[in-house]
N, C-alpha and C positions, 0 to 999 in steps of 0.2 A: 662521177658519171662518166661514161665512155661515149665519145662522140666520133663521127665518121673522120677519118684522116684527111678527107678532102674538104672539110669545112674549116675555114681559116678562123683564128683567133683575131678579134678585131681590137686594135690598140688605138685609143684617141689620144693624140699629142705626140709630137716628133721632138720633145726636148730630150734631156739626158735620161730621165726615167723611161719614157716611151722608147727611145732608141735602144737602150739597154735591154728592156723586156722583149723587144722584137728580136734582137740578136740571139738572146738566150733561148727563145722558143725555136727559132730557126735551127740552132745548134742541136736542139733536141728532136729535130725532124719534124717540126709542126709548122704548117702554113700559117703565115701572118699577113693581115692587111693592117698596115700602119697609116692612120688617117692624120693628116696635118693641114690646118686651115690656111696657113700662110703659104703663098702670098695673096691668095684670094681674099683673105681677111686678115688685116694687119693687127698688131697689138701696140700698146704704148711703149713698149720697151725694145722689141725686136727690130733689127736693122736689115737682116737678110731673110732668105727663104731656106737657109741651110739647116740641117738636123743637128740637134744638140748645140745650138747657139748659146754662147755665154753672153748674158745681157748685163751682168754686173762685174765683179772682179774677174781676173783671169787666173786667179790662185785657187788650187785645190787644198791649201793649207799645208800643215806639216806633213812631211813624208817619213817621219821618224816612227818606225812600226814598233819600237821597243819602248818608248817613253810618251807616246802621244796617241790618243784613241783614234783621231782621224788618220794618222799614219797607219795604225793597225788596220783600220778599215780599208785603206788603200791595198795593203798586203793580202787581206782576205779577198777583196775582189780580184786582185790579180790571180790568186790561186783558184778562184771559181771562173776564171776565163772571161773576165769583164771586157767588153768592147771599149767602154769609156775609158778604163785604166789603160788599155793598150794604146788607145789614141792619144792619151795624155802623156804618157811616157815617150811616145814617138815625137811629140811636139813640145817638149818641155823647154823653158827658157830659164836663165839663172834667177834664183830667187832665195838665196841663203838656205835655210833649212826647210824650205816650203817646195812644193811642187807646183810651179806655175807653167802655164801654157801659152803658146802663140794661138790666140783665139780663133783667128781664121783657119790656121793649119789643123787644129783640132776639130773643128766643125766639118772641115773638108774631108778629114780621114773618117770621121763617123759616117758621113753622108756617102762616101765612096764605098765603104764597107756594106752598108745597108743595100746600095743599088747592086752591088756585085752578088748578093745572096739570093739564089733562085727561089728560095722559099717565101721571100718578103716582097710583097706587093705594096708599092707606095701610092697612096692616093691623096690628092689635095682637095680640099674642101671642108667646110665647117660641119660637124655633127652636132645638131641641136639637141635631138633626142635619139639614143641608140635604139634601132628597131627591135621589136620584141623577138624577132626571129634570129637575133644574134645570141647564140647560147654561150658564148665566152667573150667577155668584154673587158679590157683593162682600160680604165680611165686614168690618164697620165697627163693632164692638162696643165698642171702646175699652178703658179701663182696667178697666172693670166687666163684662167678658165673664162670662155666667153659668157656673156650674160645669159644667153639662150640656154646653154648647157648647164650653167649654174642654176637656173631656175628649173630645169628638169630634175637635177639632183636634189634640190631642196623639195621638190614635190615628192619624190620617191622616199626621201628621208623623214619627212614630216617636220623639218625644222630648217632654219636658214643656216647656211655655212657661216662661219666667222670670217673676219677679214682684218687685215692691218696693212700698213705701208712698208715697203722695203725700198731702200734708198740705193743710189748709183753714184759712185765716186767719179771725180773728173779724171781725164787723161791729158797728160801734157807732152808735147813735142821735146824729145830729149835735147836737141840742139839749141832750144830756147832757154834752158836751165843753166844759170851762172855758176860754173864750177869753181870760180874763184872763191865763192862763198860756201858752196856745197861740197860734199865729199862722199866717196864710195865706202861703205862698210855695212856688214851684217851685224845684227846685234850680238855682242859677245864673240865676234868674228866667226860665228858659226858657218860651217861648210855644209851645203846641201846638195841634192841631186842637180847636177849640171852648173853648180855654183863654185865660187872661189873663196867665200868668206867675205867678199866685198861686193855685194850684189845689190844693195839699196843705196839710193842717193839720199843723203841726209842734209836737211836745211836747219841750222841751229837758230835758237831764239834765246835773247836775254829775257830777264824777268820783266822788264819794261815792255819789250816787244810783244811778249806773250799776253800781258795784261792788255794791251791795246787790241791785240787780235781777238781776245775773248770779247772785249766790248763791241768790236765790229760785229762779230757773229751774232750776238744777242740783239744788236740794233738793226742787223741787216734785213732788208725786204724779203719776206718769205712767199712761197707759193700759197695761193688762196685755196682753201678747201671748199668743195661743194657742201651743201647742208647735209647731205646723207653720209659724207665722209668724216664730218667734224669730230666724232667720238671714236673713230677707229684707232685702236692702239697700235704702237709700234712694237716690233720684235726687239728685245733688249740687246741681241747679238749684232744688230745692224742699225743702230740709232743714228739719225741725222746728227751731223757733228754739232750744229747749233743747238739741238736738244740736249746733247750731253754738256754743252757750255752752260745752258740755263739750269742744269741740275747742281752746279757748284763750280766755282772758279778754278779748282784744282782738278776737276774731274778729267780734263783732257790730258793734262801732263802726267796723269796716272793711267791713262788709256792709250789712244793712237798716238799721242805725242810724248810718250815717255821718253826721257833722255838716258835711261839706264842701259848699261852695256855699249856705249857709244862714246868715242873720243874724237874731238876734232883735231886732225893732225896739224892744223895751223896755230892751234891754241891748246895743246895738250894739257896745260895746267888749269885751264879755265873750262869747268864743266857747263855745257849749256843747260838753261833752266828748262827748255822743252825743245824737242826735235820733230820736224815734219819728215816723214819717210815717203819716198817714191819707189815703187817696184816695177821692174821691166814688164811690159805688157805685150810685146810681140817679139818674134825671133830675131828680127833684124836689129832690135835694141833701139829703134827710133821713137818708141812711145813709152811712156812710164805713167802709172797711175798713182794717185794720191792715197796712200794706205790709210783706211779708216775715215776718209773724208766725204762719205756719202752725205748728201745734203738736200734739203728742200728749199734753199736759198734761191731767189730768181737769178737768171743768168748774169745780168748786169752786176748785181751784188756779188756774185760768185767771182767774176773776173777781178773786181776791184779789191775784195778782201783777201783773196788768195795771192794776188800780186804783191800784197804787203809782206808776204813771207819772204825772208832773206834768200836770195838765190832764184826766186821766182817772179822777181820784179819785171822781167820781160817774157813771162811765160806765155806761150801759145797754146791753146787748149784744142786738142782733137776732139774732145767731147767734154761738155760741162755735166754737172751732176744733175740728178733728177729723182723722181719717185715713181713707183708702180704699185698698184693695188695687189695684194696678196690674199688669196682666198684659200681657206683650209677647213677640213671637216673636224666635228667633234668625234674623232676616230675611235676612241675608247668605247664610246656609246653605240656608234654606227656600224662598225667593222668587227668581223670575227677574227680569230687568231691567224687566219691565213689570208687577211685582207679583203674578204668577201664583204659586200654590203648585206647586212643582216635582213634588210627589208627586201632584197633582190639579190640572191646569190649568184645570179649570172654575172653581175658586175663586180670587178675587183678594182681597187684603187692603188695608184702607185705614185711616188715622188712627193713633191712639196704639198700637194693637196691633201695628203694623209696627216700632215701636221709634223714633218721632218723639216729640217732647215739645212741648206747647203747643197752644193753640186754633188759632192761624193754621196751624201746620205740619200739624196733624191735618186741617183742611179742605183744605190744598193737596194733601195726598196723596189725599184723596177726589176732588178735581178731576181728578188725574192718572189715578187708577184708572178713573174713568168715561170719560176721553177714550180710554184705551188700549182699554176695552171697546167703545166706540162704533166705533172704527176696526176692531176685530175683527169685529164684527157686519156692518160694510159689506164685509168681505172684504179690507180694506186692512191695512198694517203701519204703525203710528205709532212712530217712534223716540223714545226718551226725550229730554226737553228737555236741551240742553247743560248740562254741569256748571258753566258760567260763569253760570247763571242760578241764582236762589234755589231754584226748583222742582228744577232738575237737580242742584244741589249736595246738596239734602236727599235727593233720590231715590238718588243715588249713595251716600250714607252708609248708607241703609237696605238697598240691594241690593248694594252693593260689597264692600270689603274686610273686615276683622275676622275672617278665618278663617285661623288660624295653621296653615299646611300642616305645619309640622315638629311642633309640639306639639299632640298629639291630645286634650288636655284641654279644659276648658270654655271656651267662646267669651268673648272680651273685650268682645263688643258690648254697648253701652249706649245707651239713649235719648239723644237730642241735640236741643237747640233749633237753629234756623238760626243760623248765625254765619259771618262772612267767613273763619274758618278752615277751612271746608268747601269755599271756592271755589279754583279754580287761580289761581296768582299771574298778575299781569299780565306781558305780554310785555315792556314797556318801563316804567321807573319813571314815575309821574305827575309832571307839573310842579307845583310849589307855590311859595308865597311864602316866599322864603328867610329872611325876618326871624324865623322860628320862633315866631310868636305862638301863645299857648295859647287854646284854646276849650273850657273846661270840662276835661275829662279828655283831650282829644285835641290833639296838635300840628297845625300846618298841613300837614306832611308826611303825617301819618297820615290827616287828613281828605281830602287830595287823593287819596291812594290809594283810600279808600273811594268817593269820588265817581266815580273812573274805573272801579272795579269795577262800580258800580251802572249807570253808563252803558253799559258793555259788556254787562251783564246785560239790559238792556231792549232793546238792539238785537238781541241773540241771540235773545231771547224772540220778538221781532217776526218774525224770519226763521223760527223754528221753528213759530210758530203760523200762519204763512202769511198774516200781515197786514203792511201797511206800518206804519211807525212812526206815521204820521199817522193812519191808521185806528185803530190799537191805542190811541192816546190819547184818543179820542173817548168 
């Protein structure tokens, strides 16, 4: 449908998805009104009124575009002119092979860009029900959708949205960490953007210390749930550390506390049984977050248990861990292939509310929602990106299967990070060095496969976006 160029697209939610969507639309010459309820109405997790505030980790995860699906998504977004990636690159902090950012600098950069764009109008205040005369709406309210808007969505969809808990890891003041016990090293000494190969602080544990730590986690006092929250499931990619401990005594040392690829320089011949890693959280290097230590332990229990970790006995916490409620749609049933609500095509959805997981994934779906909207406003049809691309693979997960036509019971749809398991297989096996050398956790065959999938993705993205590969790389 074609709309007057004077009529703005309304975007609800100023997180990563909403901010990216607003930027993409403005770059396409379309006026936008971006609605953000903070600070007039706060959430349980946000601390500022900035756009694209990071409320959990400060990591955008791997930046390896050749061998990692999220790194590939980074590269695709860069080639599509992403504001989120531009701001992340400008505010990166050392993090081994990952792209981590100064969270305040990142949010400030996104906020400044939005304010400087004349086609974007920023409005503060909660939108409980989008007015019927708004002909183009993108709902990008993320995991912390307000109860009133969630109720409005449920009324339009005819069913309740699903919900789970997402957990926040503690942040420690760098100068309170005992570096006589801890050391700097990235796993397998891997060098990443802005890093040196020694970007994580590592705190080693013996078997006895690890066993005592697991016992403390299991016994520690936990946050109480309200009755209506008690049966809400967790997302497996962000489990509270004590929940992981309850699933088996060895779970943590094969998860966030794995000792592999790390050597204590003070005892190179003694391999630690487990290792706690901390990653730089701000540009100044004064704050480090505990990797994988999202938790629902009460604050007092957190401080006592985490200070039993060697090197953290005097830890001062800039922020302790916590939980926030995360709401998402049964998107394969409710949304069409271009993210419109089937029951009301004026509404599009973007970000975590669609059932993607992760900062980068949320922003990528915001980017796509904006491009679909822009094409619609021009009276054109934009096909979804090929499923061979990271954007297309994630979109296919959100809008594709997961509806069991035989079983009329609850949907099996769950949030997902981008991963190569969502991509179609290669038509031909990738050539590789047959000596079978190992590279960290990947064999030469596996790495060659991922490289080929990444190369295919970027070529197909260039064709979909109407750019030559040479233009796209600029």
